[in-house]
C-alpha positions in Angstrom: 0.0 0.0 0.0 1.2 3.5 -0.9 1.2 6.4 1.6 -1.1 9.0 0.2 -0.1 12.6 1.1 -2.8 15.3 1.1 -1.4 18.8 0.5 -3.5 22.0 0.7 -3.2 24.7 -1.9 -5.1 27.6 -0.2 -2.2 30.1 0.4 0.6 31.0 -2.1 3.1 29.2 0.1 1.0 26.1 0.2 0.4 26.3 -3.6 4.1 26.5 -4.3 4.8 23.5 -2.1 2.0 21.4 -3.6 2.9 22.3 -7.2 6.5 21.5 -6.6 5.6 18.1 -5.0 3.3 17.3 -7.8 5.7 18.2 -10.6 8.5 16.1 -9.0 6.3 13.1 -8.8 5.1 13.5 -12.4 8.7 13.8 -13.6 9.4 10.5 -11.7 6.7 8.8 -13.7 4.1 8.8 -10.9 0.4 9.7 -10.7 -1.0 12.6 -8.7 -4.6 13.8 -8.1 -5.3 17.4 -9.0 -8.4 19.6 -8.9 -9.8 20.8 -12.2 -12.8 23.1 -12.8 -14.9 20.0 -13.6 -14.0 17.1 -11.2 -10.7 16.0 -9.6 -8.4 14.3 -12.1 -5.7 11.6 -11.7 -2.8 12.9 -13.7 0.3 11.3 -15.3 2.7 12.1 -18.1 0.7 11.7 -21.3 3.9 11.1 -23.3 4.9 8.1 -21.2 3.2 4.7 -21.6 4.6 3.5 -18.3 3.3 6.5 -16.4 -0.1 6.3 -18.1 -0.4 2.7 -17.2 -0.3 3.7 -13.5 -3.6 5.6 -14.1 -5.3 2.4 -15.4 -3.9 0.4 -12.5 -5.0 2.9 -9.7 -8.5 3.3 -11.2 -8.9 -0.3 -12.3 -9.9 1.2 -15.6 -10.3 -1.0 -18.7 -7.6 -0.4 -21.3 -10.2 0.1 -24.1 -11.4 3.4 -22.4 -9.3 6.3 -23.7 -8.0 9.2 -21.6 -8.2 12.9 -22.0 -4.9 14.7 -22.7 -4.6 18.1 -20.9 -2.4 20.6 -22.6 0.1 23.0 -21.0 -0.5 25.5 -23.8 -2.4 25.9 -27.0 0.8 25.3 -29.1 0.8 21.7 -27.9 -2.5 21.0 -29.7 -0.8 21.0 -33.1 2.0 18.7 -31.9 -0.3 15.9 -31.0 -3.4 16.4 -33.1 -4.0 16.8 -36.9 -6.3 19.8 -37.4 -5.7 20.7 -41.1 -9.1 19.8 -42.4 -10.9 21.6 -39.7 -8.5 24.3 -38.6 -10.9 27.2 -38.7 -13.5 25.4 -36.6 -10.9 24.2 -34.1 -9.5 27.7 -33.7 -12.9 29.1 -33.1 -13.8 26.6 -30.4 -10.5 27.0 -28.7 -10.8 30.8 -28.7 -14.3 30.6 -27.2 -13.9 27.8 -24.6 -10.3 27.3 -23.7 -9.1 27.1 -21.1 -12.3 25.5 -19.9 -14.4 22.4 -19.8 -14.6 21.5 -23.5 -12.7 18.4 -24.8 -12.0 18.1 -28.5 -11.6 14.7 -30.2 -9.3 15.0 -33.2 -7.1 12.8 -35.5 -3.9 12.1 -33.7 -0.2 12.3 -34.4 2.0 9.6 -32.9 3.5 11.6 -30.0 1.0 10.2 -27.5 1.3 6.5 -26.6 -1.4 4.0 -27.7 -2.4 3.2 -24.1 -3.6 6.9 -23.7 -5.8 6.8 -26.8 -6.8 3.1 -26.4 -5.2 2.5 -29.8 -7.7 4.8 -31.5 -6.7 7.0 -34.4 -8.0 10.0 -32.5 -6.9 11.9 -29.3 -9.1 13.8 -26.8 -7.6 17.1 -25.8 -8.5 20.1 -23.6 -6.9 22.9 -21.5 -8.0 23.1 -17.9 -8.9 26.5 -16.5 -8.3 25.5 -12.9 -5.3 27.6 -11.6 -3.8 24.6 -9.7 -4.0 22.1 -12.5 -3.0 24.7 -15.1 0.1 25.7 -13.1 1.2 22.0 -12.5 0.7 21.3 -16.2 2.6 24.4 -17.2 5.5 23.8 -14.8 5.7 20.1 -15.8 6.0 21.3 -19.4 4.3 18.3 -21.1 0.7 17.2 -21.6 -1.0 15.3 -18.7 -3.4 12.4 -19.2 -6.0 12.9 -16.5 -9.3 11.0 -16.1 -11.5 11.5 -13.0 -9.7 10.5 -9.8 -12.0 7.6 -8.7 -12.3 3.9 -9.2 -13.6 3.1 -12.6 -17.4 3.5 -13.1 -17.9 5.1 -9.6 -19.1 8.5 -8.6 -16.7 11.2 -9.8 -14.9 13.1 -7.0 -15.5 16.8 -6.5 -13.4 17.3 -3.4 -10.0 16.1 -2.2 -11.7 14.0 0.5 -13.6 12.1 -2.2 -10.3 11.3 -3.9 -8.8 10.0 -0.7 -11.9 7.8 -0.1 -11.6 6.4 -3.6 -7.8 6.1 -4.1 -6.2 6.5 -0.7 -3.3 4.0 -0.4 -3.2 3.7 -4.3 -1.6 7.0 -5.2 1.2 9.1 -3.6 -0.4 12.6 -3.6 -3.7 14.5 -3.6 -3.6 18.3 -4.0 -6.5 19.9 -2.2 -7.8 22.8 -4.2 -11.3 22.9 -2.6 -14.6 21.9 -4.2 -14.7 21.9 -8.0 -16.7 24.6 -9.8 -18.8 22.7 -12.3 -19.1 19.3 -10.6 -19.5 17.3 -13.8 -17.0 16.2 -16.4 -16.1 18.2 -19.5 -18.2 18.3 -22.6 -16.7 16.1 -25.3 -17.1 16.7 -29.1 -15.5 15.0 -32.0 -14.6 17.7 -34.6 -15.3 17.1 -38.2 -14.9 19.5 -41.2 -18.5 20.7 -41.1 -20.0 19.3 -37.9 -19.5 18.5 -34.2 -20.4 15.1 -32.8 -21.5 15.2 -29.2 -19.8 12.3 -27.3 -20.5 13.5 -23.8 -22.7 16.3 -22.5 -21.1 18.6 -19.9 -20.8 22.2 -18.7 -20.5 23.6 -22.2 -24.0 23.1 -23.4 -25.3 22.0 -26.8 -26.8 25.5 -27.3 -23.4 27.0 -26.9 -21.5 24.8 -29.3 -24.1 24.6 -32.0 -23.5 28.3 -32.8 -20.2 27.1 -34.3 -21.3 24.1 -36.3 -24.3 21.6 -36.5 -24.3 19.2 -33.6 -25.1 15.5 -34.0 -25.5 13.1 -31.0 -23.4 9.9 -30.7 -24.8 6.9 -29.0 -23.5 4.9 -26.0 -20.9 2.3 -26.7 -19.2 -0.7 -25.0 -16.1 0.3 -27.1 -16.0 4.0 -26.5 -14.2 6.6 -28.7 -14.1 9.0 -25.7 -14.4 8.8 -21.9 -17.9 8.6 -20.4 -19.6 6.8 -23.3 -20.2 3.4 -21.7 -23.9 2.6 -20.8 -23.1 2.3 -17.1 -21.0 4.9 -15.4 -20.8 7.4 -12.5 -22.6 4.7 -10.4 -23.0 4.5 -6.6 -22.7 1.2 -4.8 -26.3 1.5 -3.7 -28.8 0.7 -6.5 -30.2 3.9 -8.1 -33.5 4.1 -9.9 -35.0 7.1 -11.7 -38.4 8.3 -10.5 -41.2 8.9 -13.0 -42.3 12.4 -12.2 -45.9 11.6 -13.1 -46.1 9.0 -10.3 -47.3 10.0 -6.8 -45.0 9.6 -3.8 -46.7 6.3 -2.9 -45.8 4.7 -6.3 -42.3 5.9 -7.0 -41.2 2.6 -8.5 -42.7 -0.6 -9.8 -41.2 -2.3 -6.7 -43.8 -1.0 -4.3 -43.9 -4.1 -2.2 -40.1 -4.0 -1.7 -40.3 -0.3 -0.6 -42.4 -1.0 2.5 -39.4 -2.7 4.2 -36.4 -1.0 2.6 -34.4 2.1 3.6 -34.8 4.6 0.7 -33.1 7.8 -0.1 -34.1 10.5 -2.6 -32.0 12.7 -4.8 -34.5 15.4 -5.4 -34.5 18.1 -8.0 -35.8 21.2 -6.2 -38.3 20.1 -3.6 -38.3 17.5 -0.8 -40.7 14.6 -0.2 -42.8 13.3 2.7 -40.5 12.0 5.4 -42.4 8.7 5.7 -41.3 7.6 2.3 -37.5 8.4 2.6 -34.9 7.9 5.2 -32.7 10.6 3.6 -33.3 13.4 1.1 -30.7 15.4 -0.8 -32.0 18.4 -2.9 -29.9 19.3 -5.9 -31.0 22.9 -6.0 -33.8 24.4 -3.8 -34.1 27.3 -6.2 -34.2 25.2 -9.4 -30.8 26.3 -10.6 -29.3 23.8 -13.0 -25.7 25.1 -12.5 -26.1 24.6 -8.7 -27.6 21.1 -9.4 -24.6 20.1 -11.6 -22.1 21.4 -9.2 -23.6 19.4 -6.3 -24.8 16.3 -8.1 -21.9 13.9 -7.4 -21.3 15.2 -3.8 -25.0 14.7 -2.9 -25.2 11.3 -4.7 -22.1 10.3 -2.7 -23.7 11.3 0.6 -26.7 9.2 -0.2 -24.5 6.3 -1.2 -22.7 6.5 2.2 -26.0 6.6 4.2 -26.6 2.8 4.5 -29.6 2.8 2.2 -31.1 -0.1 0.2 -32.2 2.1 -2.7 -31.6 5.6 -4.0 -34.3 7.2 -6.1 -33.5 10.2 -8.3 -35.9 12.7 -9.7 -35.3 13.9 -13.3 -34.3 17.5 -13.9 -35.5 19.7 -16.9 -33.6 18.4 -19.9 -32.4 21.7 -21.2 -29.0 23.4 -21.0 -27.0 21.8 -18.3 -29.9 19.5 -17.5 -28.9 17.4 -20.5 -25.5 16.6 -18.8 -27.1 15.9 -15.4 -29.6 13.5 -16.9 -26.8 11.8 -18.9 -25.0 11.1 -15.6 -28.2 9.9 -13.8 -29.2 7.5 -16.6 -25.7 6.0 -16.6 -25.7 5.7 -12.8 -29.1 4.0 -12.9 -28.0 1.6 -15.7 -25.9 -0.4 -13.3 
């Protein structure tokens, strides 16, 4: 078992210490957990197959699931991805959304090992806007592969404490940059000459990206071309079921007989529920704010998962804007 250090990054002195420690470990071919603006990521040198393999080992991630490559600067994009046929569109998207929570899937050059791209002819790239992650990546001087810092298929971590729960004893360092801003993973689009293919919904909404090119939706896949495409993902250990909003509280699932003796929790959209039906209720946003709901989704789902319940029921949210990304995560969590 590895000793996992937890370093704060609140003050300038703490930030300097944490960044130096992270960069030293990355240069030694190790993995470190870092905050991003979306969720916490588990980072390693994206140009080293051996270092990247440690991500898969720590997360118990299948080798067919590709990783996102985070760039230290825009110039690195053209060193690892081939953009000639869609240069204008790529430049427009980067100018509008980078650094930020938009991942672009593009044809790849051979500078990134096959293990990072799962042997695919494409590479997923983005630039993080989080000051801690951006500084570590810049000081390291090379791209970082960094999926979410959790066991594969589990709830994504939005605090350093979540990372320690998931990967404590498996990785040498977690840098604590506080709670993440968006709370859900980046939007992923595959860029074509004349269209964008949505591979994963996220903080950058469909409405925002379709102003640059037509958007088509990709389906789920057991052999994904980008992270987050598998039918089951982001799942708690406790079985999760989606409520039908047209049902009354007494008939929240087809398993009504089972409910009478089970401990149930509710992940509610913006209102609570009668206490007699649920042992624990977490409300995503009392004011009905989709940004607040997205930012708190994984943390509140994790609290329900740790409450000793038999079932978690989740209410759907309006499927507009960020609601598309939230419902994507809930459907995949319920698929298990």
